[in-house]
OpenMM code with the backbone's topology and positions (N, CA, C; nanometers):
from openmm import Vec3, app, unit

residues = "MET THR GLU LEU ALA SER ARG GLN PRO GLY TYR LEU GLY PHE GLU SER ALA ARG GLY ALA ASP GLY PHE GLY ILE LEU ILE SER TYR TRP LYS ASP GLU ALA SER ILE ARG SER TRP LYS SER VAL VAL ASP HIS LEU GLU ALA GLN ARG ARG GLY ARG GLN ASP TRP TYR SER ARG TYR GLU ILE ARG VAL ALA LEU VAL GLN ARG ALA TYR GLY PHE ASP ILE GLU ASN GLN".split()
positions = [
    Vec3(-1.1519, -0.8483, -1.1445),
    Vec3(-1.2487, -0.8280, -1.0408),
    Vec3(-1.2559, -0.6814, -0.9978),
    Vec3(-1.1432, -0.6097, -1.0045),
    Vec3(-1.1482, -0.4700, -0.9615),
    Vec3(-1.2374, -0.3860, -1.0521),
    Vec3(-1.2395, -0.4166, -1.1819),
    Vec3(-1.3298, -0.3429, -1.2715),
    Vec3(-1.4750, -0.3746, -1.2388),
    Vec3(-1.5050, -0.5017, -1.2153),
    Vec3(-1.6411, -0.5406, -1.1777),
    Vec3(-1.6782, -0.4753, -1.0444),
    Vec3(-1.5877, -0.4781, -0.9484),
    Vec3(-1.6141, -0.4158, -0.8182),
    Vec3(-1.6428, -0.2670, -0.8351),
    Vec3(-1.5683, -0.2018, -0.9240),
    Vec3(-1.5832, -0.0567, -0.9408),
    Vec3(-1.7216, -0.0177, -0.9913),
    Vec3(-1.7943, -0.1118, -1.0478),
    Vec3(-1.9297, -0.0839, -1.0977),
    Vec3(-2.0368, -0.1122, -0.9929),
    Vec3(-1.9966, -0.1582, -0.8751),
    Vec3(-2.0929, -0.1932, -0.7711),
    Vec3(-2.1269, -0.0718, -0.6857),
    Vec3(-2.2526, -0.0610, -0.6425),
    Vec3(-2.2909, 0.0495, -0.5537),
    Vec3(-2.2073, 0.0459, -0.4251),
    Vec3(-2.1605, 0.1624, -0.3851),
    Vec3(-2.0854, 0.1729, -0.2610),
    Vec3(-1.9355, 0.1545, -0.2742),
    Vec3(-1.8873, 0.1191, -0.3939),
    Vec3(-1.7430, 0.1000, -0.4147),
    Vec3(-1.6729, 0.2351, -0.4116),
    Vec3(-1.5614, 0.2433, -0.3375),
    Vec3(-1.4869, 0.3682, -0.3261),
    Vec3(-1.3485, 0.3629, -0.3887),
    Vec3(-1.2924, 0.2440, -0.4083),
    Vec3(-1.1598, 0.2329, -0.4678),
    Vec3(-1.0812, 0.1168, -0.4092),
    Vec3(-0.9554, 0.1035, -0.4545),
    Vec3(-0.8706, -0.0033, -0.4029),
    Vec3(-0.7242, 0.0381, -0.4097),
    Vec3(-0.6429, -0.0346, -0.3328),
    Vec3(-0.4976, -0.0219, -0.3349),
    Vec3(-0.4412, -0.1630, -0.3323),
    Vec3(-0.3253, -0.1832, -0.3973),
    Vec3(-0.2643, -0.3153, -0.3927),
    Vec3(-0.1129, -0.3043, -0.3938),
    Vec3(-0.0495, -0.4086, -0.3436),
    Vec3(0.0967, -0.4168, -0.3420),
    Vec3(0.1352, -0.5641, -0.3460),
    Vec3(0.2494, -0.5933, -0.4096),
    Vec3(0.2987, -0.7307, -0.4154),
    Vec3(0.4496, -0.7269, -0.3961),
    Vec3(0.4984, -0.8128, -0.3076),
    Vec3(0.6413, -0.8225, -0.2818),
    Vec3(0.7101, -0.9126, -0.3821),
    Vec3(0.8423, -0.9062, -0.3847),
    Vec3(0.9218, -0.9905, -0.4744),
    Vec3(0.9003, -1.1387, -0.4461),
    Vec3(0.8618, -1.1700, -0.3230),
    Vec3(0.8378, -1.3099, -0.2858),
    Vec3(0.6986, -1.3588, -0.3265),
    Vec3(0.6202, -1.2705, -0.3898),
    Vec3(0.4867, -1.3077, -0.4340),
    Vec3(0.3767, -1.2734, -0.3362),
    Vec3(0.4123, -1.2356, -0.2136),
    Vec3(0.3115, -1.1985, -0.1148),
    Vec3(0.2414, -1.0716, -0.1612),
    Vec3(0.1098, -1.0744, -0.1624),
    Vec3(0.0353, -0.9598, -0.2105),
    Vec3(-0.0763, -0.9183, -0.1171),
    Vec3(-0.1103, -0.7919, -0.1252),
    Vec3(-0.2200, -0.7354, -0.0473),
    Vec3(-0.3055, -0.6519, -0.1418),
    Vec3(-0.4359, -0.6704, -0.1342),
    Vec3(-0.5291, -0.5848, -0.2064),
    Vec3(-0.6315, -0.5360, -0.1049),
    Vec3(-0.6478, -0.4065, -0.0979),
    Vec3(-0.7450, -0.3469, -0.0071),
    Vec3(-0.8518, -0.2798, -0.0918),
    Vec3(-0.9757, -0.3179, -0.0701),
    Vec3(-1.0854, -0.2489, -0.1377),
    Vec3(-1.1611, -0.1678, -0.0339),
    Vec3(-1.2073, -0.0506, -0.0762),
    Vec3(-1.2777, 0.0404, 0.0124),
    Vec3(-1.4231, 0.0515, -0.0318),
    Vec3(-1.5121, 0.0471, 0.0667),
    Vec3(-1.6557, 0.0485, 0.0419),
    Vec3(-1.7239, 0.1491, 0.1330),
    Vec3(-1.8361, 0.1992, 0.0885),
    Vec3(-1.9120, 0.3010, 0.1626),
    Vec3(-1.9583, 0.2491, 0.2984),
    Vec3(-2.0049, 0.1254, 0.3014),
    Vec3(-2.0598, 0.0705, 0.4255),
    Vec3(-2.0612, -0.0823, 0.4180),
    Vec3(-2.0972, -0.1440, 0.5284),
    Vec3(-2.0963, -0.2900, 0.5331),
    Vec3(-2.2008, -0.3508, 0.4399),
    Vec3(-2.3130, -0.2827, 0.4197),
    Vec3(-2.4143, -0.3335, 0.3262),
    Vec3(-2.3561, -0.3445, 0.1852),
    Vec3(-2.2735, -0.2480, 0.1446),
    Vec3(-2.2094, -0.2528, 0.0125),
    Vec3(-2.1130, -0.3702, 0.0035),
    Vec3(-2.0402, -0.3964, 0.1111),
    Vec3(-1.9479, -0.5107, 0.1147),
    Vec3(-2.0251, -0.6403, 0.0996),
    Vec3(-2.1322, -0.6531, 0.1749),
    Vec3(-2.2131, -0.7763, 0.1682),
    Vec3(-2.2726, -0.7964, 0.0288),
    Vec3(-2.3146, -0.6877, -0.0331),
    Vec3(-2.3691, -0.6960, -0.1686),
    Vec3(-2.2618, -0.7444, -0.2662),
    Vec3(-2.1420, -0.6885, -0.2579),
    Vec3(-2.0310, -0.7305, -0.3437),
    Vec3(-1.9992, -0.8775, -0.3229),
    Vec3(-2.0050, -0.9214, -0.1978),
    Vec3(-1.9732, -1.0600, -0.1652),
    Vec3(-2.0695, -1.1582, -0.2340),
    Vec3(-2.1879, -1.1114, -0.2707),
    Vec3(-2.2870, -1.2013, -0.3310),
    Vec3(-2.2938, -1.1926, -0.4833),
    Vec3(-2.2095, -1.1096, -0.5463),
    Vec3(-2.2078, -1.0990, -0.6929),
    Vec3(-2.1588, -1.2318, -0.7511),
    Vec3(-2.2341, -1.2867, -0.8452),
    Vec3(-2.2064, -1.4203, -0.8985),
    Vec3(-2.0641, -1.4342, -0.9536),
    Vec3(-2.0184, -1.3377, -1.0316),
    Vec3(-1.8824, -1.3463, -1.0869),
    Vec3(-1.7764, -1.3403, -0.9775),
    Vec3(-1.8037, -1.2670, -0.8717),
    Vec3(-1.7105, -1.2602, -0.7592),
    Vec3(-1.7073, -1.3942, -0.6859),
    Vec3(-1.8223, -1.4543, -0.6665),
    Vec3(-1.8282, -1.5860, -0.6037),
    Vec3(-1.7498, -1.6893, -0.6850),
    Vec3(-1.7618, -1.6820, -0.8163),
    Vec3(-1.6878, -1.7747, -0.9040),
    Vec3(-1.5370, -1.7496, -0.8937),
    Vec3(-1.4969, -1.6247, -0.8894),
    Vec3(-1.3539, -1.5930, -0.8746),
    Vec3(-1.3010, -1.6455, -0.7414),
    Vec3(-1.3804, -1.6351, -0.6367),
    Vec3(-1.3388, -1.6895, -0.5072),
    Vec3(-1.3222, -1.8408, -0.5150),
    Vec3(-1.4168, -1.9069, -0.5781),
    Vec3(-1.4095, -2.0529, -0.5925),
    Vec3(-1.2838, -2.0917, -0.6696),
    Vec3(-1.2589, -2.0218, -0.7817),
    Vec3(-1.1397, -2.0525, -0.8621),
    Vec3(-1.0116, -2.0221, -0.7868),
    Vec3(-1.0137, -1.9158, -0.7087),
    Vec3(-0.8963, -1.8823, -0.6281),
    Vec3(-0.8611, -1.9945, -0.5328),
    Vec3(-0.9614, -2.0488, -0.4652),
    Vec3(-0.9368, -2.1602, -0.3714),
    Vec3(-0.8949, -2.2863, -0.4458),
    Vec3(-0.9508, -2.3081, -0.5610),
    Vec3(-0.9228, -2.4305, -0.6369),
    Vec3(-0.7909, -2.4236, -0.7130),
    Vec3(-0.7624, -2.3095, -0.7772),
    Vec3(-0.6525, -2.3030, -0.8741),
    Vec3(-0.5322, -2.2178, -0.8337),
    Vec3(-0.5516, -2.1169, -0.7496),
    Vec3(-0.4433, -2.0209, -0.7316),
    Vec3(-0.3854, -2.0161, -0.5911),
    Vec3(-0.4685, -2.0229, -0.4898),
    Vec3(-0.4216, -1.9957, -0.3541),
    Vec3(-0.4235, -2.1202, -0.2664),
    Vec3(-0.3207, -2.1334, -0.1860),
    Vec3(-0.3215, -2.2373, -0.0835),
    Vec3(-0.3658, -2.1768, 0.0498),
    Vec3(-0.3667, -2.0446, 0.0549),
    Vec3(-0.4037, -1.9747, 0.1780),
    Vec3(-0.4349, -1.8283, 0.1458),
    Vec3(-0.5347, -1.7737, 0.2125),
    Vec3(-0.5595, -1.6303, 0.2069),
    Vec3(-0.6353, -1.5886, 0.3318),
    Vec3(-0.6362, -1.4595, 0.3592),
    Vec3(-0.7097, -1.4040, 0.4722),
    Vec3(-0.7886, -1.2839, 0.4249),
    Vec3(-0.9037, -1.2657, 0.4845),
    Vec3(-0.9865, -1.1480, 0.4577),
    Vec3(-1.0101, -1.0784, 0.5908),
    Vec3(-0.9938, -0.9483, 0.5891),
    Vec3(-1.0211, -0.8670, 0.7070),
    Vec3(-1.1186, -0.7574, 0.6672),
    Vec3(-1.2198, -0.7378, 0.7465),
    Vec3(-1.3128, -0.6277, 0.7256),
    Vec3(-1.2873, -0.5299, 0.8397),
    Vec3(-1.2537, -0.4070, 0.8034),
    Vec3(-1.2160, -0.3089, 0.9043),
    Vec3(-1.2772, -0.1730, 0.8729),
    Vec3(-1.2899, -0.0925, 0.9742),
    Vec3(-1.3399, 0.0429, 0.9607),
    Vec3(-1.2218, 0.1394, 0.9685),
    Vec3(-1.2067, 0.2247, 0.8684),
    Vec3(-1.1015, 0.3266, 0.8696),
    Vec3(-1.1584, 0.4482, 0.9418),
    Vec3(-1.1026, 0.4786, 1.0567),
    Vec3(-1.1491, 0.5930, 1.1356),
    Vec3(-1.0886, 0.7237, 1.0857),
    Vec3(-0.9641, 0.7164, 1.0400),
    Vec3(-0.8928, 0.8355, 0.9968),
    Vec3(-0.7851, 0.7922, 0.8996),
    Vec3(-0.7598, 0.8731, 0.7986),
    Vec3(-0.6523, 0.8449, 0.7038),
    Vec3(-0.5894, 0.9773, 0.6608),
    Vec3(-0.4583, 0.9836, 0.6620),
    Vec3(-0.3882, 1.1027, 0.6166),
    Vec3(-0.2488, 1.0638, 0.5724),
    Vec3(-0.1804, 1.1528, 0.5029),
    Vec3(-0.0477, 1.1209, 0.4534),
    Vec3(0.0291, 1.2451, 0.4134),
    Vec3(0.1374, 1.2244, 0.3470),
    Vec3(0.2272, 1.3306, 0.3030),
    Vec3(0.2758, 1.2945, 0.1638),
    Vec3(0.2783, 1.3910, 0.0737),
    Vec3(0.3287, 1.3704, -0.0607),
    Vec3(0.4087, 1.4929, -0.1011),
    Vec3(0.5399, 1.4799, -0.1040),
    Vec3(0.6287, 1.5938, -0.1343),
    Vec3(0.6003, 1.6538, -0.2717),
    Vec3(0.5497, 1.5737, -0.3652),
    Vec3(0.5196, 1.6205, -0.5010),
    Vec3(0.4025, 1.7198, -0.5035),
    Vec3(0.3182, 1.7179, -0.4040),
    Vec3(0.1981, 1.8021, -0.4041),
    Vec3(0.2033, 1.9121, -0.2989),
    Vec3(0.3225, 1.9657, -0.2733),
    Vec3(0.3331, 2.0756, -0.1750),
    Vec3(0.3104, 2.2084, -0.2410),
] * unit.nanometer
topology = app.Topology()
chain = topology.addChain("A")
for resn in residues:
    res = topology.addResidue(resn, chain)
    for name in ("N", "CA", "C"):
        topology.addAtom(name, app.Element.getBySymbol(name[0]), res)
């Protein structure tokens, strides 16, 4: 799905992490809410959501949020 998402207008990127216990987080970044809504209606994405509910997940949460500011530190790039 991330490759398909990357071809959608307004896609900016993603980050993901998974713990040893299987708990995982995937964050996708989009230009605006219209881009998110458009992605939500892509047929292959809808099918993946259906399969996720049917075959893979017993529970999941989706949060839509606005990033006001982002910054960090990387010792390798000083």
